[in-house]
RODO-2510 file (C-alpha; in nm, 4 decimals, decimal comma):
residues 431
     n   res          X          Y          Z
     1     m     2,3151     1,2408     1,1106
     2     k     2,3986     1,2008     0,7439
     3     l     2,1688     0,9445     0,5844
     4     c     2,1219     0,7949     0,2393
     5     i     1,7997     0,6452     0,1035
     6     i     1,8328     0,4351    -0,2122
     7     g     1,4954     0,4242    -0,3859
     8     s     1,2614     0,7243    -0,3913
     9     g     0,9195     0,5622    -0,4192
    10     y     0,6429     0,5625    -0,1594
    11     v     0,8636     0,4233     0,1176
    12     g     1,1922     0,5888     0,0276
    13     l     1,0625     0,9388    -0,0357
    14     v     0,8416     0,9495     0,2743
    15     t     1,1214     0,8059     0,4881
    16     g     1,3743     1,0542     0,3531
    17     a     1,1437     1,3527     0,4009
    18     c     1,0535     1,2533     0,7576
    19     f     1,4166     1,1898     0,8519
    20     a     1,5017     1,5368     0,7193
    21     e     1,2093     1,6866     0,9113
    22     v     1,3588     1,5748     1,2454
    23     g     1,6971     1,7247     1,1591
    24     h     1,8960     1,4593     0,9715
    25     h     2,0726     1,5456     0,6458
    26     v     1,9334     1,3093     0,3840
    27     i     2,0233     1,2317     0,0252
    28     c     1,7661     1,0297    -0,1704
    29     v     1,8944     0,8236    -0,4635
    30     d     1,6936     0,6861    -0,7549
    31     n     1,8010     0,5499    -1,0944
    32     n     1,4954     0,7069    -1,2605
    33     q     1,6318     1,0335    -1,3998
    34     k     1,2813     1,1642    -1,4741
    35     k     1,1761     1,1157    -1,1111
    36     i     1,4888     1,2871    -0,9780
    37     d     1,4398     1,5769    -1,2228
    38     m     1,0812     1,6166    -1,0964
    39     l     1,1959     1,6196    -0,7345
    40     l     1,4733     1,8671    -0,8090
    41     a     1,2120     2,0879    -0,9748
    42     g     0,9932     2,0737    -0,6651
    43     q     0,7391     1,8286    -0,8091
    44     i     0,6228     1,5229    -0,6141
    45     p     0,5738     1,2094    -0,8302
    46     i     0,3247     1,0493    -0,5868
    47     y     0,0277     1,1725    -0,3872
    48     e     0,0576     1,1310    -0,0124
    49     p    -0,1079     1,3755     0,2301
    50     g     0,1461     1,6097     0,3883
    51     l     0,4402     1,4855     0,1827
    52     e     0,4720     1,7797    -0,0560
    53     e     0,4981     2,0267     0,2308
    54     l     0,7643     1,8161     0,4025
    55     v     0,9741     1,7843     0,0879
    56     t     0,9474     2,1531    -0,0003
    57     r     1,0383     2,2671     0,3510
    58     n     1,3378     2,0373     0,3911
    59     v     1,4784     2,0977     0,0429
    60     a     1,4685     2,4686     0,1215
    61     a     1,6463     2,4001     0,4522
    62     k     1,9112     2,1997     0,2620
    63     r     1,8416     1,8905     0,4724
    64     l     1,6978     1,6925     0,1787
    65     m     1,8776     1,6335    -0,1518
    66     f     1,8240     1,4137    -0,4576
    67     t     2,0622     1,2375    -0,6959
    68     t     2,0909     0,9437    -0,9337
    69     s     2,4387     0,8561    -0,8036
    70     i     2,4677     0,5713    -0,5533
    71     e     2,8340     0,6615    -0,5125
    72     e     2,7373     1,0115    -0,4005
    73     g     2,4721     0,8713    -0,1674
    74     v     2,6981     0,6127    -0,0019
    75     a     2,9752     0,8692     0,0401
    76     h     2,7269     1,0979     0,2163
    77     g     2,5394     0,8567     0,4402
    78     e     2,6651     0,7058     0,7651
    79     v     2,3588     0,4826     0,7353
    80     v     2,2405     0,3675     0,3915
    81     f     1,8779     0,2561     0,3603
    82     i     1,7718     0,0302     0,0723
    83     a     1,4101     0,1066    -0,0212
    84     v     1,3817    -0,0318    -0,3754
    85     p     1,0889    -0,2359    -0,5144
    86     t     1,0506    -0,6047    -0,4310
    87     p     0,7790    -0,7062    -0,6816
    88     p     0,6046    -1,0434    -0,6770
    89     q     0,6869    -1,3175    -0,9270
    90     a     0,4372    -1,5495    -1,0903
    91     d     0,4779    -1,8171    -0,8213
    92     g     0,4263    -1,5691    -0,5358
    93     s     0,7946    -1,5460    -0,4453
    94     v     0,9681    -1,2088    -0,4350
    95     d     1,1850    -1,0681    -0,7135
    96     l     1,5015    -0,9641    -0,5297
    97     s     1,6941    -0,8538    -0,8370
    98     y     1,6638    -0,4836    -0,7428
    99     i     1,7983    -0,5547    -0,3933
   100     e     2,0861    -0,7610    -0,5349
   101     a     2,1713    -0,4960    -0,7927
   102     v     2,1820    -0,2219    -0,5284
   103     a     2,3949    -0,4384    -0,2994
   104     r     2,6447    -0,4861    -0,5814
   105     e     2,6510    -0,1130    -0,6558
   106     i     2,7058    -0,0325    -0,2893
   107     a     2,9906    -0,2846    -0,2810
   108     g     3,1533    -0,1144    -0,5771
   109     v     3,1662     0,2285    -0,4094
   110     l     3,2041     0,1351    -0,0411
   111     k     3,5232     0,2861     0,0980
   112     e     3,4589     0,3151     0,4726
   113     y     3,2302     0,1688     0,7398
   114     r     2,8585     0,1980     0,6705
   115     v     2,5414     0,0481     0,8125
   116     i     2,3410    -0,0961     0,5208
   117     v     1,9724    -0,1163     0,6067
   118     d     1,7094    -0,3289     0,4355
   119     k     1,4007    -0,1020     0,4471
   120     s     1,2242    -0,2840     0,1632
   121     t     0,9947    -0,5708     0,2581
   122     v     1,2055    -0,8787     0,1927
   123     p     1,1893    -1,2532     0,2652
   124     v     1,3670    -1,3895     0,5686
   125     k     1,7413    -1,4467     0,5149
   126     t     1,7653    -1,1615     0,2598
   127     g     1,9948    -0,9694     0,4955
   128     e     2,2379    -1,2590     0,4914
   129     k     2,2417    -1,2522     0,1101
   130     v     2,2925    -0,8743     0,1013
   131     a     2,5928    -0,9056     0,3343
   132     e     2,7337    -1,1917     0,1289
   133     t     2,6933    -0,9920    -0,1939
   134     i     2,8670    -0,6830    -0,0553
   135     r     3,1558    -0,8899     0,0789
   136     r     3,1946    -1,0632    -0,2572
   137     y     3,2017    -0,7510    -0,4737
   138     n     3,3704    -0,4994    -0,2443
   139     k     3,7410    -0,4722    -0,3331
   140     t     3,8526    -0,2581    -0,0373
   141     g     3,7617    -0,5070     0,2359
   142     c     3,6191    -0,2282     0,4523
   143     e     3,3848    -0,3075     0,7392
   144     f     3,0071    -0,2757     0,7185
   145     d     2,6987    -0,4127     0,8887
   146     v     2,3638    -0,5130     0,7409
   147     v     2,0512    -0,4331     0,9418
   148     s     1,6840    -0,5148     0,8883
   149     n     1,4539    -0,2211     0,9655
   150     p     1,1083    -0,3009     0,8198
   151     e     0,8681    -0,0190     0,7417
   152     f     0,5099    -0,0150     0,8693
   153     l     0,3723     0,2734     0,6640
   154     r     0,0127     0,2832     0,5462
   155     e    -0,0394     0,4669     0,2198
   156     g    -0,2666     0,7637     0,2771
   157     c    -0,1259     0,8249     0,6254
   158     a     0,2410     0,7386     0,5732
   159     v     0,3743     1,0694     0,7109
   160     p     0,2066     1,0437     1,0533
   161     d     0,2854     0,6706     1,0612
   162     l     0,6561     0,7484     1,0288
   163     m     0,6595     1,0582     1,2499
   164     k     0,4671     0,8816     1,5298
   165     p     0,5302     0,5087     1,4830
   166     d     0,3820     0,2318     1,6985
   167     r     0,7216     0,0660     1,7129
   168     i     1,0612     0,0615     1,5471
   169     v     1,2136    -0,2784     1,4690
   170     i     1,5913    -0,3080     1,4369
   171     g     1,7285    -0,6451     1,3326
   172     s     2,1015    -0,6774     1,3982
   173     n     2,3529    -0,8774     1,6000
   174     n     2,6095    -0,5978     1,6093
   175     d     2,6120    -0,3398     1,8915
   176     r     2,7811    -0,0744     1,6774
   177     a     2,5086    -0,0948     1,4127
   178     v     2,2295    -0,0979     1,6716
   179     s     2,3768     0,2094     1,8395
   180     l     2,3791     0,4029     1,5105
   181     m     2,0237     0,2936     1,4297
   182     k     1,9000     0,4065     1,7699
   183     k     2,0644     0,7425     1,7047
   184     v     1,8742     0,7686     1,3723
   185     y     1,5427     0,7074     1,5456
   186     e     1,6088     0,8971     1,8684
   187     p     1,3968     1,1997     1,7609
   188     f     1,0889     0,9839     1,7028
   189     m     1,0288     0,8875     2,0679
   190     a     0,8888     0,5418     1,9876
   191     p     0,9392     0,1948     2,1416
   192     i     1,2370     0,0151     1,9836
   193     l     1,2489    -0,3612     1,9475
   194     v     1,5959    -0,5014     1,8795
   195     t     1,6016    -0,8515     1,7310
   196     d     1,8204    -1,0687     1,5121
   197     i     1,7961    -0,9960     1,1375
   198     n     1,5844    -1,3011     1,0514
   199     s     1,3220    -1,2194     1,3156
   200     a     1,2978    -0,8587     1,1970
   201     e     1,2449    -0,9714     0,8388
   202     l     0,9668    -1,2088     0,9459
   203     i     0,7868    -0,9459     1,1561
   204     k     0,6715    -0,7423     0,8549
   205     h     0,5333    -1,0399     0,6611
   206     a     0,3712    -1,1838     0,9727
   207     a     0,2099    -0,8512     1,0682
   208     n     0,0651    -0,7806     0,7221
   209     s    -0,0570    -1,1383     0,6902
   210     f    -0,2400    -1,1125     1,0217
   211     l    -0,4115    -0,7897     0,9147
   212     a    -0,5124    -0,9480     0,5845
   213     l    -0,6475    -1,2434     0,7806
   214     k    -0,8756    -1,0063     0,9761
   215     i    -1,0100    -0,8600     0,6512
   216     s    -1,0775    -1,2006     0,4969
   217     y    -1,2304    -1,3203     0,8235
   218     i    -1,4862    -1,0387     0,8337
   219     n    -1,5648    -1,0874     0,4637
   220     a    -1,6365    -1,4539     0,5351
   221     v    -1,8587    -1,3439     0,8257
   222     a    -2,0306    -1,0952     0,5909
   223     a    -2,1427    -1,3800     0,3643
   224     i    -2,2968    -1,5529     0,6671
   225     c    -2,4648    -1,2250     0,7685
   226     e    -2,6232    -1,1920     0,4236
   227     a    -2,7519    -1,5504     0,4379
   228     s    -2,8964    -1,5024     0,7870
   229     g    -3,0241    -1,1451     0,7689
   230     a    -2,7691    -1,0132     1,0198
   231     d    -2,5739    -0,6854     0,9912
   232     v    -2,1983    -0,7335     0,9532
   233     e    -2,1285    -0,3799     1,0782
   234     k    -2,2966    -0,4541     1,4098
   235     v    -2,1252    -0,7932     1,4277
   236     a    -1,7875    -0,6287     1,3631
   237     d    -1,8590    -0,3663     1,6304
   238     g    -1,9358    -0,6413     1,8800
   239     i    -1,6194    -0,8322     1,7898
   240     g    -1,4045    -0,5196     1,7886
   241     m    -1,5107    -0,4128     2,1384
   242     d    -1,3064    -0,7052     2,2663
   243     r    -0,9740    -0,5398     2,3507
   244     r    -0,7901    -0,8567     2,2537
   245     i    -0,9190    -0,8198     1,8961
   246     g    -0,9902    -0,4519     1,8209
   247     r    -1,2132    -0,2980     1,5541
   248     n    -0,9446    -0,2052     1,2988
   249     f    -0,9369    -0,4125     0,9781
   250     l    -1,2801    -0,5601     1,0476
   251     n    -1,4501    -0,3765     0,7611
   252     a    -1,6331    -0,5985     0,5139
   253     g    -1,6146    -0,5073     0,1477
   254     l    -1,4500    -0,5932    -0,1818
   255     g    -1,1369    -0,7303    -0,0151
   256     y    -0,7852    -0,6029     0,0373
   257     g    -0,5564    -0,4801    -0,2395
   258     g    -0,2654    -0,2443    -0,2875
   259     s     0,1069    -0,2908    -0,3261
   260     c     0,1668    -0,4591     0,0123
   261     f    -0,0960    -0,7057     0,1314
   262     p    -0,1361    -0,9219    -0,1829
   263     k     0,2402    -0,9312    -0,2382
   264     d     0,3306    -0,9929     0,1253
   265     i     0,0763    -1,2703     0,1777
   266     a     0,1895    -1,4464    -0,1406
   267     a     0,5516    -1,4046    -0,0352
   268     f     0,4890    -1,5423     0,3139
   269     i     0,3142    -1,8459     0,1631
   270     s     0,6109    -1,8971    -0,0699
   271     i     0,8623    -1,8524     0,2137
   272     s     0,6814    -2,1057     0,4327
   273     r     0,6796    -2,3604     0,1503
   274     q     1,0506    -2,3135     0,0889
   275     l     1,1146    -2,3695     0,4598
   276     g     0,9081    -2,6884     0,4538
   277     v     0,6252    -2,5592     0,6774
   278     p     0,3346    -2,4668     0,4433
   279     f     0,1174    -2,1865     0,5826
   280     t    -0,2165    -2,3211     0,4564
   281     l    -0,4195    -2,0753     0,6644
   282     l    -0,2866    -1,7914     0,4483
   283     e    -0,3829    -1,9798     0,1337
   284     e    -0,7429    -1,9688     0,2583
   285     v    -0,7051    -1,5969     0,3333
   286     e    -0,6058    -1,5454    -0,0315
   287     r    -0,8984    -1,7556    -0,1550
   288     i    -1,1549    -1,5641     0,0517
   289     n    -1,0115    -1,2330    -0,0642
   290     a    -1,0249    -1,3370    -0,4296
   291     s    -1,3868    -1,4494    -0,3907
   292     a    -1,5046    -1,1211    -0,2338
   293     l    -1,5106    -0,9312    -0,5644
   294     e    -1,6852    -1,2115    -0,7526
   295     h    -1,9452    -1,2409    -0,4755
   296     f    -2,0128    -0,8678    -0,5135
   297     l    -2,0317    -0,8879    -0,8936
   298     v    -2,2942    -1,1592    -0,8637
   299     k    -2,5191    -0,9033    -0,6911
   300     v    -2,4589    -0,6526    -0,9710
   301     r    -2,5410    -0,9103    -1,2394
   302     e    -2,8551    -1,0254    -1,0581
   303     a    -2,9844    -0,6684    -1,0333
   304     l    -2,8996    -0,5580    -1,3880
   305     w    -2,9584    -0,9005    -1,5512
   306     v    -2,7358    -0,8245    -1,8520
   307     l    -2,4324    -0,5967    -1,8170
   308     r    -2,3666    -0,5559    -2,1890
   309     d    -2,4425    -0,2013    -2,3089
   310     k    -2,5440    -0,0880    -1,9595
   311     k    -2,3890     0,2362    -1,8351
   312     i    -2,2325     0,1769    -1,4955
   313     a    -2,0587     0,4448    -1,2901
   314     v    -1,7715     0,3464    -1,0624
   315     w    -1,6494     0,5750    -0,7873
   316     g    -1,2921     0,4930    -0,6912
   317     l    -0,9846     0,3504    -0,8633
   318     a    -0,7147     0,3784    -0,5949
   319     f    -0,6869     0,0725    -0,3721
   320     k    -0,7726     0,2894    -0,0686
   321     p    -0,8546     0,6569    -0,0002
   322     d    -0,5951     0,9339     0,0329
   323     t    -0,3541     0,7822    -0,2186
   324     d    -0,3131     0,7736    -0,5947
   325     d    -0,1801     0,4172    -0,5842
   326     i    -0,3753     0,1844    -0,8154
   327     r    -0,1406    -0,1137    -0,7880
   328     c    -0,3344    -0,4371    -0,7228
   329     s    -0,6459    -0,2257    -0,6676
   330     v    -0,9699    -0,4230    -0,6343
   331     a    -1,1493    -0,1185    -0,7770
   332     m    -0,9388    -0,1446    -1,0926
   333     d    -1,0111    -0,5176    -1,1158
   334     l    -1,3818    -0,4388    -1,0841
   335     v    -1,3756    -0,1914    -1,3723
   336     v    -1,1756    -0,4293    -1,5924
   337     q    -1,4327    -0,7042    -1,5333
   338     l    -1,7270    -0,4744    -1,6098
   339     l    -1,5612    -0,3697    -1,9354
   340     k    -1,4987    -0,7340    -2,0255
   341     e    -1,8684    -0,8024    -1,9841
   342     g    -1,9563    -0,5248    -2,2267
   343     a    -2,0669    -0,2487    -1,9925
   344     y    -2,0086     0,1187    -2,0625
   345     v    -1,8119     0,2299    -1,7559
   346     s    -1,7681     0,5863    -1,6373
   347     v    -1,5115     0,6247    -1,3573
   348     y    -1,4060     0,8930    -1,1130
   349     d    -1,1321     0,8980    -0,8497
   350     p    -0,9992     1,2124    -0,6772
   351     k    -0,6317     1,1155    -0,7207
   352     g    -0,5944     0,7886    -0,9103
   353     m    -0,7165     0,8685    -1,2616
   354     e    -0,3919     0,9921    -1,4147
   355     k    -0,2073     0,6746    -1,3191
   356     a    -0,5020     0,4654    -1,4394
   357     k    -0,4864     0,6403    -1,7779
   358     e    -0,1132     0,5720    -1,8016
   359     l    -0,1691     0,2036    -1,7281
   360     g    -0,3886     0,1592    -2,0323
   361     t    -0,6081    -0,1264    -1,9066
   362     l    -0,9073     0,1077    -1,8785
   363     k    -0,8801     0,2605    -2,2252
   364     k    -1,2441     0,1722    -2,2980
   365     a    -1,3656     0,3474    -1,9830
   366     t    -1,4742     0,7123    -1,9643
   367     f    -1,2894     0,9269    -1,7096
   368     a    -1,5191     1,1838    -1,5510
   369     a    -1,4288     1,5164    -1,3895
   370     s    -1,6523     1,4692    -1,0857
   371     p    -1,8592     1,2033    -0,9081
   372     l    -2,1854     1,3402    -1,0457
   373     e    -2,0466     1,3581    -1,3992
   374     a    -1,9501     0,9909    -1,3733
   375     a    -2,3027     0,9065    -1,2566
   376     q    -2,4785     1,1036    -1,5329
   377     d    -2,7471     0,8771    -1,6880
   378     a    -2,5930     0,5697    -1,5225
   379     e    -2,8129     0,2659    -1,4703
   380     a    -2,6090     0,1715    -1,1641
   381     l    -2,3415     0,3234    -0,9429
   382     i    -2,0719     0,1225    -0,7634
   383     i    -1,8684     0,2686    -0,4772
   384     a    -1,5334     0,0901    -0,4951
   385     t    -1,3049     0,3111    -0,2825
   386     e    -1,4094     0,4769     0,0428
   387     w    -1,3124     0,8381    -0,0326
   388     e    -1,4664     1,0854     0,2126
   389     e    -1,6215     1,2927    -0,0644
   390     f    -1,8262     0,9900    -0,1715
   391     a    -1,9616     0,9559     0,1828
   392     n    -2,0661     1,3214     0,1799
   393     v    -2,2351     1,3196    -0,1619
   394     d    -2,5701     1,4960    -0,2056
   395     l    -2,7943     1,1920    -0,2518
   396     a    -3,0845     1,3958    -0,3880
   397     a    -2,8633     1,5443    -0,6604
   398     l    -2,7165     1,2015    -0,7321
   399     k    -3,0620     1,0462    -0,7772
   400     k    -3,1622     1,3183    -1,0261
   401     t    -2,8389     1,2597    -1,2190
   402     m    -2,8750     0,8849    -1,2580
   403     h    -3,1002     0,7052    -1,5081
   404     t    -3,1845     0,4398    -1,2496
   405     p    -3,1265     0,4907    -0,8747
   406     l    -2,9434     0,1615    -0,8214
   407     l    -2,6485     0,1932    -0,5814
   408     f    -2,3972    -0,0808    -0,4997
   409     d    -2,1804     0,0116    -0,2028
   410     g    -1,8721    -0,2097    -0,2117
   411     r    -1,7193    -0,0418     0,0932
   412     n    -2,0284    -0,0027     0,3180
   413     l    -1,9619     0,3710     0,3061
   414     l    -2,3229     0,4909     0,3239
   415     h    -2,5931     0,4200     0,5784
   416     p    -2,8520     0,1839     0,4249
   417     d    -3,1555     0,3613     0,5728
   418     i    -3,0412     0,7057     0,4540
   419     a    -2,9699     0,5780     0,1025
   420     r    -3,3068     0,4043     0,0778
   421     e    -3,4934     0,7044     0,2169
   422     a    -3,3292     0,9098    -0,0607
   423     g    -3,4971     0,6780    -0,3122
   424     f    -3,2144     0,4384    -0,3968
   425     t    -3,2213     0,0652    -0,4316
   426     y    -2,9223     0,0124    -0,2078
   427     v    -2,7001    -0,2997    -0,1997
   428     s    -2,3963    -0,3329     0,0287
   429     v    -2,1807    -0,6075     0,1793
   430     g    -2,3053    -0,8210     0,4684
   431     r    -2,6008    -0,6065     0,5680
***
């Protein structure tokens, strides 16, 4: 099929590359000329495992193209996916101006039937507004359908998530649109759930909110474990062995972050308020998540007494491993707070440092070339992102490097007994 993806960020670029990989002919559109120039030159503007190889292979096969022209994209694509940002506003609601702007642009160039797909995470009833906008600004009166097709990609494993999805959700009341969408996804061999548009839009927010709830739940349990002398890892294992619950997302630590969970939970709270049914449970999820970092910092302050003029190493800036995404990263928030309290902070992240430098909020921090360089002469080390290379560090070499062998594991990455046997004063979460 001929497909168009409008927006070439994490979702759009991965989606376009994977669609091309299964044989579709895809044109990715973005209004950022610099990004399109990079892609045309064979450079990938984001880090995602496996993505560069997919893009390179499918560009060479002429199944994947890039442009800044929405007109060119809509003319090419039988199905047009909207994958533009939906950033949060101050009150937690979603800024839909990018969606509205794209809908208007599509309306201006639409000349024959197209399926317009909301791939971005949007509040319920957004599909209705997109359809209304296109009808209002399209002068030809041609037919189209709007479909909701939420993405369920996890950064760091987005390619396998899209190539082998748990499920595909198609929200539409029109058989013609559903038929075309099923044809798009036929190569992926995954269960397809067809719903109305409003239900499809709610599924993404409800799913992410439930996963965030699990994280906040285990962090609340971790505080009880610390007070009682229990081990949250063993408690989580016991809970997770129940097939009704499962072990995933029951990892205590500094809390959730990233570009999805904080935004989606805030949006779902805002949506529920607007509908007159406040979702107060999610407000508590947010509160517990916000308190997780402060609870951890209390341990750091108690151990170091005064943070001012102390050298503290922080391993990790990305919000999770296997990505360079630092948006809403708890690790970034941690470093900012340490700097505010006067500490000298040396940071290392395998993929996130360039974007952190561009952001500018860590200009007082030192960016190291390796984990051990970051830890050189440090009076404490904090593990803030669970990169595999941090789990495999040579603890003997690390101890020799540091001024004081004080290790705070914010992701429970290391085994307490092994760290203590290596000579560290080891502090983790809930154990």
